[in-house]
LUMNURO-500575 format. One record per atom (N, C-alpha, C, O, CB): x, y, z. Coordinates in steps of 0.02 Angstrom, whole numbers, padded with zeros to 5 digits, always signed. Glycine has a CB too. Example, Ala and Ser with C-alpha at 12.3 -4.5 7.8 and 13.67 -1.06 7.14 Angstrom:
REM residues 2
+00660-00284+00390+00615-00225+00390+00660-00165+00390+00712-00166+00423+00565-00224+00452+00642-00112+00354+00684-00053+00357+00645+00002+00394+00670+00057+00402+00704-00030+00286
END
This chain:
REM residues 292
-02256+00810+00411-02223+00766+00470-02225+00693+00441-02173+00661+00444-02268+00772+00548-02276+00667+00415-02283+00605+00398-02233+00581+00346-02206+00526+00345-02346+00597+00379-02224+00637+00298-02184+00625+00244-02115+00616+00261-02078+00574+00235-02190+00675+00198-02098+00663+00311-02025+00670+00337-02007+00599+00367-01954+00570+00354-02019+00732+00398-02056+00575+00410-02045+00512+00445-02042+00457+00394-02001+00413+00409-02101+00499+00497-02075+00451+00337-02069+00403+00290-02008+00400+00258-01976+00348+00250-02114+00409+00247-01987+00465+00238-01914+00468+00208-01860+00445+00259-01808+00418+00240-01896+00543+00186-01874+00456+00319-01823+00438+00368-01815+00360+00373-01761+00330+00379-01842+00468+00437-01880+00330+00370-01877+00253+00372-01853+00232+00315-01810+00187+00318-01941+00218+00382-01872+00258+00249-01839+00227+00187-01767+00239+00189-01733+00195+00163-01867+00256+00120-01734+00293+00217-01664+00294+00228-01633+00253+00264-01579+00232+00244-01646+00342+00249-01656+00235+00315-01631+00179+00361-01631+00116+00331-01584+00077+00333-01671+00173+00421-01691+00108+00302-01697+00042+00267-01646+00026+00212-01621-00031+00206-01764+00038+00237-01630+00080+00169-01577+00081+00121-01506+00070+00155-01464+00032+00131-01580+00148+00084-01497+00106+00210-01430+00101+00236-01420+00043+00271-01361+00024+00277-01413+00154+00275-01470+00008+00299-01454-00053+00345-01423-00110+00313-01388-00146+00349-01514-00080+00376-01431-00124+00255-01382-00186+00234-01303-00165+00236-01262-00202+00264-01400-00211+00153-01287-00114+00210-01222-00089+00217-01190-00087+00288-01136-00109+00306-01224-00025+00189-01241-00052+00327-01218-00041+00392-01204-00112+00433-01155-00121+00470-01272+00003+00426-01250-00154+00422-01242-00225+00448-01174-00254+00419-01132-00280+00456-01307-00272+00425-01169-00249+00365-01104-00281+00333-01037-00246+00372-00991-00277+00399-01102-00264+00243-01045-00179+00367-00985-00145+00397-00977-00157+00472-00922-00169+00496-00990-00070+00386-01034-00153+00509-01016-00174+00582-00999-00244+00588-00955-00260+00628-01071-00163+00630-01028-00287+00553-01009-00365+00562-00940-00376+00542-00905-00412+00578-01054-00415+00516-00916-00351+00491-00849-00365+00456-00795-00320+00469-00736-00334+00456-00856-00366+00384-00814-00264+00494-00755-00209+00501-00758-00185+00582-00710-00197+00618-00770-00135+00443-00815-00152+00607-00814-00120+00673-00807-00180+00723-00766-00180+00769-00883-00076+00686-00849-00230+00711-00848-00276+00773-00779-00318+00781-00751-00328+00836-00910-00331+00767-00757-00338+00723-00678-00370+00725-00631-00322+00752-00586-00343+00790-00646-00391+00650-00634-00260+00739-00581-00208+00767-00589-00209+00838-00540-00226+00872-00591-00132+00741-00645-00193+00867-00657-00196+00932-00640-00253+00976-00618-00248+01034-00716-00186+00937-00652-00313+00939-00644-00376+00968-00558-00389+00968-00532-00421+01013-00690-00435+00924-00523-00363+00920-00456-00367+00921-00417-00326+00969-00364-00345+00994-00435-00354+00863-00448-00267+00981-00425-00230+01042-00430-00271+01103-00382-00285+01138-00465-00168+01052-00492-00288+01115-00509-00332+01179-00463-00387+01182-00433-00395+01235-00582-00362+01180-00453-00425+01137-00409-00493+01130-00338-00472+01153-00310-00511+01191-00404-00524+01046-00308-00415+01135-00249-00398+01152-00227-00392+01227-00169-00390+01247-00241-00344+01121-00283-00390+01264-00278-00389+01338-00289-00454+01373-00286-00459+01434-00328-00342+01366-00301-00505+01334-00309-00569+01357-00250-00619+01329-00216-00607+01279-00380-00591+01336-00244-00679+01371-00201-00725+01338-00234-00766+01288-00294-00765+01280-00170-00766+01383-00193-00803+01255-00207-00846+01192-00245-00908+01225-00215-00941+01268-00132-00871+01147-00310-00926+01207-00340-00985+01233-00311-01046+01197-00306-01045+01136-00416-00981+01227-00294-01096+01231-00268-01166+01206-00300-01221+01232-00303-01234+01292-00199-01177+01222-00329-01259+01181-00372-01313+01212-00428-01296+01258-00467-01250+01245-00330-01355+01248-00432-01329+01308-00478-01320+01361-00466-01257+01401-00511-01231+01434-00476-01379+01405-00407-01233+01397-00384-01171+01440-00402-01113+01407-00375-01099+01353-00308-01166+01454-00450-01073+01434-00489-01020+01413-00436-00954+01419-00387-00956+01456-00558-01016+01460-00452-00905+01382-00417-00842+01386-00428-00808+01447-00486-00803+01468-00434-00799+01333-00375-00780+01484-00385-00743+01543-00352-00672+01533-00312-00661+01488-00354-00783+01604-00371-00630+01574-00360-00566+01574-00285-00553+01598-00271-00569+01655-00413-00534+01614-00236-00524+01556-00173-00521+01574-00152-00437+01571-00095-00417+01584-00130-00572+01523-00198-00401+01556-00178-00331+01550-00138-00307+01493-00156-00314+01435-00145-00315+01604-00082-00278+01511-00032-00253+01468+00030-00299+01450+00079-00281+01419-00008-00194+01498+00017-00361+01475+00078-00409+01463+00099-00418+01395+00158-00424+01381+00064-00476+01489+00052-00420+01351+00057-00425+01281+00101-00362+01257+00152-00372+01224-00017-00427+01248+00083-00306+01272+00114-00252+01255+00183-00241+01273+00224-00214+01236+00081-00208+01276+00196-00266+01338+00264-00266+01365+00307-00311+01325+00364-00297+01308+00265-00287+01437+00272-00373+01309+00320-00423+01269+00328-00395+01203+00381-00409+01174+00291-00500+01262+00285-00355+01172+00296-00324+01107+00359-00274+01115+00402-00277+01070+00227-00284+01082+00366-00236+01161+00420-00189+01169+00488-00219+01179+00540-00190+01163+00405-00145+01225+00485-00283+01209+00547-00329+01209+00565-00376+01152+00616-00412+01154+00542-00372+01266+00522-00376+01098+00516-00423+01043+00566-00396+00981+00544-00358+00937+00435-00427+01019+00630-00416+00981+00677-00393+00931+00652-00408+00860+00670-00374+00812+00745-00424+00943+00610-00460+00852+00579-00471+00780+00535-00420+00768+00539-00397+00711+00542-00536+00769+00496-00397+00802+00443-00340+00804+00479-00278+00773+00463-00250+00721+00416-00324+00883+00529-00260+00815+00564-00195+00792+00598-00206+00727+00600-00159+00688+00617-00169+00846+00627-00267+00712+00659-00279+00646+00609-00271+00589+00621-00232+00543+00689-00351+00643+00555-00305+00592+00496-00296+00544+00469-00221+00543+00451-00194+00490+00436-00345+00566+00467-00193+00600+00444-00124+00590+00491-00077+00555+00471-00032+00518+00429-00095+00654+00555-00090+00569+00603-00052+00532+00603-00072+00455+00615-00028+00413+00672-00063+00564+00591-00131+00437+00590-00151+00373+00521-00113+00337+00523-00083+00284+00591-00235+00372+00466-00120+00375+00411-00089+00354+00424-00008+00337+00402+00020+00287+00359-00101+00408+00463+00021+00388+00467+00094+00375+00509+00104+00308+00489+00143+00265+00503+00133+00439+00565+00069+00300+00595+00084+00239+00563+00057+00174+00569+00084+00119+00660+00060+00243+00525-00001+00187+00479-00015+00130+00432+00042+00111+00429+00059+00052+00436-00075+00146+00398+00072+00154+00355+00127+00142+00395+00190+00119+00371+00223+00072+00315+00141+00205+00450+00209+00146+00490+00261+00128+00508+00259+00053+00520+00311+00024+00549+00262+00170+00512+00203+00023+00541+00183-00038+00481+00176-00093+00481+00206-00147+00582+00114-00027+00432+00132-00068+00376+00125-00115+00321+00175-00119+00285+00171-00168+00347+00067-00103+00309+00220-00075+00258+00272-00075+00282+00330-00125+00244+00347-00171+00247+00300+00002+00344+00360-00116+00358+00411-00163+00370+00382-00236+00342+00411-00283+00419+00450-00138+00408+00327-00248+00426+00307-00304+00366+00278-00345+00365+00282-00406+00478+00264-00293+00317+00250-00310+00246+00228-00352+00210+00290-00370+00178+00294-00422+00190+00179-00305+00216+00341-00325+00177+00400-00345+00205+00445-00406+00172+00465-00454+00170+00444-00284+00264+00455-00397+00307+00487-00456+00305+00453-00515+00296+00483-00568+00379+00492-00441+00313+00387-00512+00306+00351-00575+00238+00349-00606+00232+00352-00668+00326+00283-00564+00187+00344-00565+00123+00343-00586+00107+00416-00625+00081+00422-00681+00077+00327-00521+00127+00463-00585+00107+00527-00617+00146+00535-00681+00115+00557-00729+00118+00587-00571+00214+00519-00687+00251+00518-00752+00212+00483-00811+00205+00510-00866+00318+00481-00741+00190+00427-00795+00155+00384-00835+00089+00406-00865+00073+00396-00923+00145+00329-00800+00047+00440-00814-00020+00474-00829+00002+00532-00874-00029+00539-00927-00062+00501-00759+00048+00570-00861+00069+00636-00906+00081+00610-00973+00053+00637-01021+00140+00676-00880+00122+00559-00981+00143+00539-01047+00084+00513-01085+00076+00535-01141+00198+00487-01043+00038+00466-01058-00009+00433-01095-00074+00475-01102-00123+00451-01130-00022+00367-01063-00076+00543-01075-00122+00577-01075-00111+00626-01140-00158+00658-01164-00127+00604-01008-00048+00629-01164-00035+00672-01222-00057+00633-01288-00070+00573-01287+00044+00692-01225-00061+00668-01338-00079+00646-01407-00018+00615-01433+00026+00649-01460-00103+00704-01454-00014+00544-01425+00040+00506-01463+00016+00447-01490-00036+00424-01467+00099+00489-01422+00046+00417-01539+00039+00358-01575+00034+00297-01519+00075+00294-01474+00101+00350-01627-00016+00251-01526-00017+00186-01477-00030+00209-01408-00007+00181-01358+00055+00143-01477-00072+00267-01407-00083+00285-01324-00121+00232-01286-00104+00217-01229-00128+00356-01311-00176+00201-01318-00212+00149-01296-00178+00085-01273-00194+00055-01222-00253+00136-01344-00130+00069-01316-00085+00004-01306-00046+00024-01244-00041-00016-01198-00032-00016-01374-00014+00091-01239+00028+00111-01181-00016+00106-01117+00006+00082-01065+00056+00186-01191-00068+00125-01123-00119+00127-01056-00129+00057-01040-00123+00039-00981-00197+00165-01068-00144+00017-01082-00157-00055-01059-00093-00099-01030-00092-00145-00990-00186-00095-01121-00040-00067-01065+00027-00112-01048+00041-00080-00971+00057-00121-00928+00104-00096-01112+00036-00016-00954+00048+00013-00890-00002-00012-00835+00016-00014-00776+00044+00087-00898-00065-00032-00853-00111-00053-00807-00111-00130-00797-00137-00153-00747-00176-00028-00828-00082-00170-00843-00081-00237-00840-00053-00266-00786-00082-00316-00764-00054-00260-00887+00003-00243-00754+00020-00275-00689-00026-00271-00630-00019-00310-00582+00080-00250-00667-00073-00223-00633-00124-00207-00581-00174-00267-00581-00192-00292-00527-00162-00135-00598-00194-00290-00638-00246-00340-00639-00223-00413-00636-00263-00459-00633-00287-00330-00699-00152-00421-00638-00119-00490-00630-00143-00509-00561-00159-00466-00520-00033-00490-00635-00146-00576-00548-00151-00602-00479-00086-00595-00442-00032-00600-00471-00174-00674-00478-00093-00584-00376-00028-00569-00337+00014-00626-00338+00075-00617-00334-00039-00550-00264-00009-00684-00343+00030-00748-00338+00065-00749-00405+00124-00766-00404-00017-00816-00324+00034-00733-00469+00062-00740-00533+00121-00687-00533+00176-00703-00557+00005-00729-00592+00111-00623-00507+00168-00573-00507+00224-00594-00467+00282-00583-00485+00147-00505-00483+00209-00628-00406+00262-00652-00370+00301-00700-00408+00362-00695-00408+00241-00680-00311+00266-00754-00446+00307-00802-00486+00344-00776-00546+00396-00802-00568+00265-00855-00510+00314-00720-00572+00353-00694-00628+00411-00662-00605+00462-00672-00638+00316-00648-00670+00415-00623-00550+00478-00593-00528+00518-00644-00485+00573-00627-00464+00463-00526-00488+00496-00700-00472+00546-00750-00445+00588-00779-00506+00646-00798-00501+00507-00812-00405+00549-00781-00568+00597-00796-00627+00641-00747-00640+00696-00767-00660+00565-00808-00689+00633-00679-00634+00676-00628-00649+00738-00629-00598+00792-00606-00616+00637-00562-00648+00729-00654-00539+00773-00637-00489+00807-00713-00486+00854-00713-00446+00735-00605-00415+00798-00764-00510+00828-00820-00508+00910-00819-00517+00932-00806-00573+00794-00858-00556+00948-00831-00470+01014-00823-00478+01043-00873-00547+01027-00932-00557+01047-00843-00403+01086-00832-00587+01111-00863-00645+01065-00871-00708+01083-00857-00765+01132-00927-00625+00997-00896-00690+00958-00908-00748+00911-00852-00761+00892-00841-00819+00920-00970-00742+00894-00817-00713+00847-00764-00718+00855-00706-00762+00911-00690-00780+00841-00741-00660+00800-00671-00783+00809-00615-00838+00872-00560-00811+00917-00540-00847+00728-00571-00848+00862-00543-00747+00909-00488-00725+00983-00516-00728+01029-00480-00747+00890-00463-00649+00992-00582-00707+01067-00603-00709+01088-00619-00779+01148-00620-00793+01082-00667-00663+01042-00631-00824+01057-00646-00893+01077-00577-00933+01118-00575-00979+00992-00682-00927+01044-00525-00908+01061-00456-00938+01127-00434-00900+01171-00405-00931+00997-00397-00926+01132-00447-00844+01191-00430-00809+01258-00468-00831+01314-00444-00824+01177-00442-00738+01244-00530-00858+01304-00567-00890+01324-00540-00943+01385-00541-00950+01294-00633-00907+01288-00511-00990+01309-00475-01051+01363-00421-01038+01406-00406-01080+01247-00441-01082+01359-00395-00981+01410-00351-00964+01462-00370-00916+01496-00326-00890+01382-00298-00941+01471-00433-00904+01519-00465-00869+01511-00466-00800+01559-00481-00765+01575-00441-00883+01449-00451-00772+01438-00446-00702+01428-00510-00672+01406-00556-00707+01384-00405-00686+01442-00518-00612+01430-00590-00580+01365-00600-00556+01327-00553-00543+01475-00606-00522+01348-00667-00548+01284-00681-00524+01264-00655-00456+01310-00642-00417+01276-00750-00524+01198-00645-00437+01178-00615-00370+01109-00648-00361+01061-00655-00399+01175-00530-00370+01120-00665-00296+01059-00714-00261+01015-00648-00226+01026-00633-00167+01094-00785-00189+00973-00618-00260+00929-00569-00255+00889-00574-00191+00890-00532-00146+00890-00569-00312+00854-00628-00190+00810-00643-00142+00839-00679-00080+00807-00680-00028+00758-00681-00172+00902-00708-00084+00926-00747-00028+00984-00705+00004+01021-00735+00043+00950-00822-00052+00997-00634-00012+01045-00597+00016+01005-00545+00071+00960-00509+00050+01087-00561-00045+01021-00543+00125+00992-00496+00178+00998-00418+00151+00957-00377+00170+01036-00506+00251+01044-00401+00110+01056-00331+00086+01014-00316+00027+00999-00258+00011+01128-00320+00067+00993-00374-00006+00943-00350-00070+00878-00377-00062+00837-00352-00100+00968-00375-00144+00857-00422-00023+00790-00448-00013+00733-00403-00007+00681-00409-00039+00790-00486+00042+00746-00356+00038+00692-00298+00041+00692-00256-00017+00637-00234-00034+00702-00252+00102+00741-00240-00049+00734-00196-00103+00708-00230-00166+00678-00200-00211+00798-00165-00115+00722-00294-00165+00690-00342-00226+00616-00333-00217+00580-00316-00263+00711-00429-00220+00593-00345-00153+00517-00338-00143+00489-00269-00155+00432-00260-00177+00498-00356-00073+00538-00213-00137+00509-00145-00157+00505-00144-00232+00454-00117-00253+00553-00081-00130+00547-00167-00279+00543-00162-00344+00477-00192-00377+00449-00164-00424+00600-00191-00368+00456-00245-00349+00397-00280-00365+00340-00240-00342+00290-00240-00378+00397-00349-00336+00340-00206-00289+00278-00171-00265+00271-00112-00317+00219-00097-00345+00284-00143-00183+00324-00086-00325+00328-00015-00366+00299-00040-00429+00250-00011-00453+00411+00021-00377+00324-00092-00460+00301-00108-00526+00229-00125-00529+00198-00116-00581+00339-00161-00553+00200-00150-00475+00129-00173-00476+00078-00108-00461+00023-00102-00489+00119-00234-00417+00101-00065-00416+00064-00014-00399+00053+00045-00433+00003+00080-00426+00081+00000-00352+00114+00060-00483+00109+00117-00513+00061+00120-00573+00036+00173-00591+00171+00134-00530+00050+00071-00597-00007+00062-00645-00076+00080-00614-00116+00118-00642-00008-00013-00670-00086+00051-00554-00147+00064-00528-00153+00142-00506-00209+00166-00517-00158+00015-00470-00115+00178-00482-00112+00241-00471-00116+00289-00532-00144+00343-00528-00056+00250-00436-00089+00269-00581-00086+00295-00641-00161+00314-00663-00176+00371-00681-00051+00247-00687-00207+00262-00659-00277+00270-00678-00312+00335-00648-00347+00373-00681-00314+00208-00656-00297+00340-00583-00324+00403-00546-00290+00467-00567-00325+00518-00570-00315+00396-00469-00240+00469-00577-00205+00530-00614-00225+00542-00677-00236+00600-00694-00133+00524-00620-00234+00492-00719-00255+00501-00785-00322+00530-00789-00336+00574-00829-00253+00440-00820-00367+00501-00743-00436+00520-00740-00437+00602-00716-00477+00642-00741-00477+00467-00684-00398+00617-00674-00398+00682-00647-00367+00732-00695-00385+00791-00693-00362+00681-00583-00322+00710-00737-00293+00756-00790-00344+00773-00847-00343+00825-00879-00227+00722-00823-00391+00720-00857-00439+00732-00911-00499+00773-00898-00545+00785-00937-00461+00673-00934-00490+00796-00821-00548+00840-00800-00522+00915-00800-00559+00962-00784-00576+00817-00723-00459+00922-00818-00415+00997-00824-00441+01022-00881-00441+00984-00930-00327+00995-00832-00465+01076-00886-00485+01116-00955-00421+01122-00996-00368+01138-00970-00516+01196-00940-00426+01109-01061-00367+01128-01098-00352+01200-01103-00295+01217-01116-00371+01101-01164-00398+01245-01094-00390+01314-01101-00336+01341-01052-00306+01393-01063-00456+01347-01091-00323+01299-00990-00266+01320-00953-00204+01314-00980-00159+01354-00970-00262+01292-00899-00200+01264-01015-00131+01258-01053-00119+01299-01103-00063+01321-01115-00120+01198-01082-00183+01315-01144-00180+01367-01195-00162+01434-01170-00129+01472-01205-00243+01371-01229-00181+01452-01114-00171+01515-01078-00100+01515-01058-00070+01568-01061-00218+01524-01015-00070+01464-01038-00003+01466-01018+00053+01472-01081+00107+01502-01076+00008+01401-00976+00032+01439-01136+00070+01446-01193+00067+01517-01221+00115+01543-01250+00049+01396-01243+00008+01548-01212+00000+01622-01240+00051+01665-01194+00085+01709-01219-00086+01653-01232+00054+01650-01128+00097+01688-01076+00169+01671-01087+00211+01707-01060+00077+01671-01000+00189+01615-01129+00251+01600-01132+00278+01549-01068+00338+01546-01058+00285+01666-01135+00240+01519-01035+00259+01481-00989+00284+01417-01002+00251+01380-01039+00217+01479-00951+00335+01399-00977+00372+01325-00991+00323+01270-00976+00271+01282-00945+00441+01311-00943+00340+01208-00996+00300+01150-00981+00312+01139-00898+00265+01127-00860+00325+01081-01031+00374+01146-00877+00390+01138-00813+00359+01185-00766+00343+01164-00710+00455+01139-00808+00350+01245-00780+00316+01304-00748+00238+01291-00745+00203+01306-00697+00332+01372-00789+00219+01263-00799+00145+01249-00804+00127+01191-00761+00074+01192-00730+00122+01236-00877+00167+01139-00758+00166+01086-00719+00168+01096-00640+00131+01067-00600+00217+01047-00741+00218+01142-00622+00227+01162-00556+00178+01211-00531+00160+01209-00472+00292+01187-00549+00155+01254-00570+00110+01311-00545+00038+01299-00556-00003+01321-00516+00127+01376-00578+00018+01264-00610-00045+01246-00622-00069+01180-00618-00117+01167-00581-00057+01265-00674-00038+01134-00654-00064+01064-00661-00055+01022-00591-00102+00989-00568-00023+01028-00722+00001+01025-00564+00010+00990-00488-00032+01013-00441-00061+00970-00407+00077+01001-00456-00046+01083-00429-00091+01107-00385-00161+01074-00388-00193+01053-00340-00094+01177-00396-00180+01075-00457-00254+01048-00463-00245+00967-00455-00299+00937-00447-00292+01070-00544-00197+00934-00454-00198+00866-00439-00190+00851-00373-00188+00792-00356-00154+00834-00473-00183+00898-00330-00170+00884-00248-00224+00844-00219-00208+00807-00172-00168+00953-00204-00293+00843-00241-00344+00807-00208-00327+00728-00232-00333+00679-00194-00424+00836-00230-00308+00724-00292-00291+00650-00315-00222+00631-00283-00213+00572-00266-00285+00644-00400-00180+00672-00276-00118+00656-00236-00131+00638-00168-00098+00591-00145-00071+00711-00234-00172+00666-00132-00195+00651-00063-00224+00572-00060-00210+00530-00017-00254+00709-00041-00268+00567-00116-00300+00492-00108-00253+00450-00127-00250+00400-00092-00366+00476-00151-00212+00452-00172-00162+00401-00197-00114+00402-00139-00095+00345-00124-00125+00419-00271-00093+00444-00108-00044+00441-00053-00074+00395+00008-00041+00350+00033-00027+00518-00028-00131+00409+00025-00169+00375+00079-00169+00295+00059-00154+00251+00098-00249+00408+00086-00186+00285-00004-00190+00212-00027-00121+00185-00024-00110+00128-00001-00220+00203-00103-00073+00226-00046-00002+00198-00052+00019+00181+00019+00050+00129+00027+00051+00251-00088+00005+00219+00071+00025+00207+00140-00007+00135+00167+00027+00093+00198+00000+00271+00185-00079+00128+00151-00106+00073+00166-00080+00013+00138-00073-00038+00171-00163+00079+00154-00064+00018+00068-00031-00039+00033+00032-00066+00065+00045-00126+00070-00014-00020-00035+00074-00011+00088+00142-00023+00112+00138-00066+00180+00187-00096+00202+00180+00049+00124+00083-00067+00206+00076-00112+00274+00026-00168+00267+00004-00194+00318+00052-00067+00338+00004-00191+00202-00038-00249+00192-00009-00298+00153-00044-00343+00129-00097-00232+00164+00061-00295+00145+00088-00346+00089+00104-00418+00129+00143-00423+00176+00165-00314+00049+00065-00469+00101+00079-00533+00127+00098-00578+00070+00151-00610+00070+00020-00560+00167+00057-00579+00023+00056-00631-00038+00128-00636-00070+00150-00691-00084+00002-00607-00098+00160-00584-00080+00228-00580-00120+00272-00611-00066+00309-00658-00081+00254-00497-00146+00269-00588-00010+00323-00617+00041+00315-00690+00060+00365-00722+00074+00322-00577+00109+00258-00716+00060+00242-00780+00066+00264-00826+00007+00281-00884+00018+00173-00782+00076+00265-00800-00054+00282-00839-00108+00348-00829-00126+00372-00877-00155+00242-00828-00161+00390-00775-00116+00448-00755-00143+00500-00768-00085+00549-00800-00103+00444-00682-00168+00497-00748-00017+00543-00758+00026+00522-00784+00095+00565-00798+00137+00576-00702+00029+00465-00788+00106+00433-00813+00178+00474-00771+00231+00492-00795+00285+00443-00905+00194+00487-00705+00211+00511-00667+00272+00588-00667+00276+00622-00626+00308+00481-00700+00339+00610-00717+00240+00693-00718+00247+00730-00674+00203+00703-00634+00165+00723-00788+00230+00798-00683+00211+00833-00719+00256+00845-00688+00321+00867-00631+00322+00891-00736+00229+00830-00722+00378+00833-00689+00447+00790-00630+00447+00811-00576+00468+00906-00668+00467+00725-00636+00423+00676-00574+00432+00702-00523+00401+00693-00469+00429+00662-00551+00502+00738-00523+00342+00770-00465+00317+00715-00432+00264+00719-00373+00247+00845-00485+00282+00663-00476+00240+00609-00460+00202+00540-00463+00235+00490-00453+00201+00612-00499+00149+00537-00476+00295+00476-00481+00331+00441-00412+00347+00476-00370+00375+00490-00518+00393+00385-00399+00336+00349-00337+00350+00301-00355+00414+00296-00410+00442+00305-00311+00280+00270-00300+00428+00235-00307+00499+00168-00357+00492+00153-00397+00536+00211-00225+00529+00130-00347+00431+00072-00384+00426+00092-00461+00409+00051-00505+00426+00027-00351+00372+00142-00476+00381+00169-00547+00372+00191-00578+00436+00183-00638+00448+00229-00547+00323+00222-00529+00483+00235-00555+00546+00183-00566+00580+00188-00618+00613+00272-00519+00582+00118-00530+00586+00049-00551+00619+00032-00616+00592+00019-00663+00630-00012-00498+00603+00032-00622+00530+00015-00689+00498+00049-00742+00532+00018-00788+00557+00033-00694+00425+00112-00735+00533+00160-00787+00564+00144-00808+00639+00144-00863+00666+00233-00757+00562+00132-00749+00660+00119-00759+00749+00052-00791+00757+00043-00833+00800+00115-00680+00798+00004-00771+00714-00068-00800+00721-00078-00872+00695-00113-00913+00724-00119-00756+00683-00049-00883+00645-00062-00951+00608-00007-00998+00609-00020-01059+00608-00078-00939+00536+00057-00976+00612+00118-01024+00621+00125-01043+00697+00125-01101+00717+00189-00989+00594+00131-00983+00739+00145-00995+00813+00082-01003+00850+00081-01024+00908+00186-00939+00844+00023-00983+00814-00042-00987+00850-00048-00955+00921-00075-00982+00969-00059-01058+00858-00020-00893+00921-00028-00845+00973-00063-00787+00958-00036-00732+00949+00029-00825+00998-00137-00803+00954-00184-00755+00927-00187-00690+00966-00199-00638+00936-00251-00784+00924-00176-00691+01031-00172-00637+01076-00118-00587+01063-00127-00526+01067-00165-00662+01140-00059-00615+01048-00004-00578+01038-00012-00548+00962+00012-00493+00947+00061-00623+01050-00045-00586+00921-00053-00559+00850-00107-00505+00851-00105-00456+00814-00074-00617+00797-00159-00517+00899-00201-00454+00909-00167-00390+00925-00179-00337+00896-00248-00466+00962-00122-00399+00976-00079-00339+00996-00039-00307+00939-00036-00246+00929-00029-00359+01052-00010-00352+00903+00024-00323+00842-00020-00282+00794-00001-00231+00765+00056-00381+00802-00085-00309+00787-00128-00288+00740-00154-00221+00772-00165-00175+00732-00182-00342+00724-00164-00211+00831-00177-00149+00865-00123-00092+00851-00136-00034+00836-00181-00163+00940-00065-00119+00858-00007-00064+00842-00008-00046+00768+00001+00012+00750+00071-00092+00861-00018-00095+00727-00020-00081+00649-00078-00031+00634-00068+00014+00595-00032-00151+00604-00133-00038+00661-00190+00006+00651-00184+00072+00680-00203+00123+00650-00248-00023+00676-00155+00072+00741-00132+00139+00769-00087+00175+00721-00103+00232+00703-00094+00129+00835-00035+00148+00701+00009+00173+00652-00016+00204+00595+00003+00261+00578+00045+00128+00631-00061+00167+00562-00106+00192+00498-00145+00240+00520-00152+00286+00479-00154+00139+00464-00174+00246+00571-00216+00301+00590-00174+00369+00595-00190+00420+00564-00252+00284+00659-00123+00365+00634-00071+00420+00640-00051+00444+00576-00048+00505+00564-00010+00398+00677-00035+00396+00530-00008+00421+00465-00064+00455+00423-00053+00505+00388+00025+00360+00425-00121+00427+00428-00185+00459+00393-00194+00525+00410-00200+00571+00369-00251+00424+00410-00196+00530+00476-00209+00600+00503-00155+00655+00490-00167+00715+00484-00218+00594+00579-00090+00624+00488-00038+00665+00468-00048+00692+00401-00046+00753+00389+00021+00631+00472-00059+00643+00353-00069+00666+00278-00120+00711+00274-00110+00759+00237-00086+00610+00229-00177+00707+00306-00236+00755+00303-00215+00830+00320-00232+00880+00288-00292+00731+00357-00176+00829+00375-00155+00889+00401-00106+00925+00353-00110+00984+00338-00124+00876+00467-00059+00882+00332-00002+00897+00285-00028+00925+00215-00005+00977+00192+00041+00830+00273-00071+00892+00186-00108+00907+00119-00163+00958+00126-00181+00988+00075-00139+00840+00089-00192+00971+00181-00261+00998+00185-00258+01069+00146-00300+01084+00104-00286+01006+00268-00206+01111+00162-00200+01183+00137-00192+01178+00054-00218+01218+00014-00130+01222+00174-00153+01124+00039-00141+01119-00037-00202+01099-00068-00216+01120-00124-00087+01069-00056-00242+01059-00035-00297+01031-00067-00350+01082-00073-00380+01090-00126-00322+00971-00033-00362+01115-00021-00412+01163-00016-00397+01237-00032-00440+01281-00029-00435+01159+00046-00339+01246-00048-00307+01310-00063-00328+01360-00008-00356+01412-00026-00329+01335-00137-00316+01350+00057-00336+01400+00101-00271+01457+00112-00278+01505+00150-00359+01361+00171
END
């Protein structure tokens, strides 16, 4: 009994530093954000007062909110599958025996370790009308100049290209690690049975990669809702909110307009959306992951 009590005390002593940090910087701010969404924004000597659901009613009538939410939807629809498919393809390629494999792995992973601001500035050079790399290449084929970041029709898709370029290398590492745990004997058995590479990938390899796909997809969903740096440097949400996403709008409301209560309301909505998406992913992939 004494030994069990001592182990229990040791366990709590080892867990307490992490628990204190988690509660201080995660759980308490989350609860405080929910509470703040039911109050007005304090200004000067005027303290916050209880206003109930007024902030949520304002949100329902906010055209900018619905605009950035639609932007975030299309941003997620494009970035999540493209980054996952591209990362899996890169992992399959660099997992094979080929010359310069180490260099290719490093090249694919390099965008991940670059600072976000540096990535934004690199792509600003690519997108510069007339002088940028993309327009220089287009000019070789006689195509006209294009203001990629200044046009409402192309601004969001330009941001999507940057996100996919940066995230694919990061997700590739997880797929590459998962591929290296799969026994080579499975491939040898498939070759003996005369299975094609596509059949082996579809029936053997990809099902074994489903736990990794679940992990990567959840991270991809989270990443699709937390982009601020690239927008701040490249477009500032313009033109006319065409490239603004939900987290950047929260930043604007909180720090440019100084409406912290409404920013808290927007944050609660974003967290609710992420929770629903995460739960949906778990239910969608559960059978495939655990082979029920």
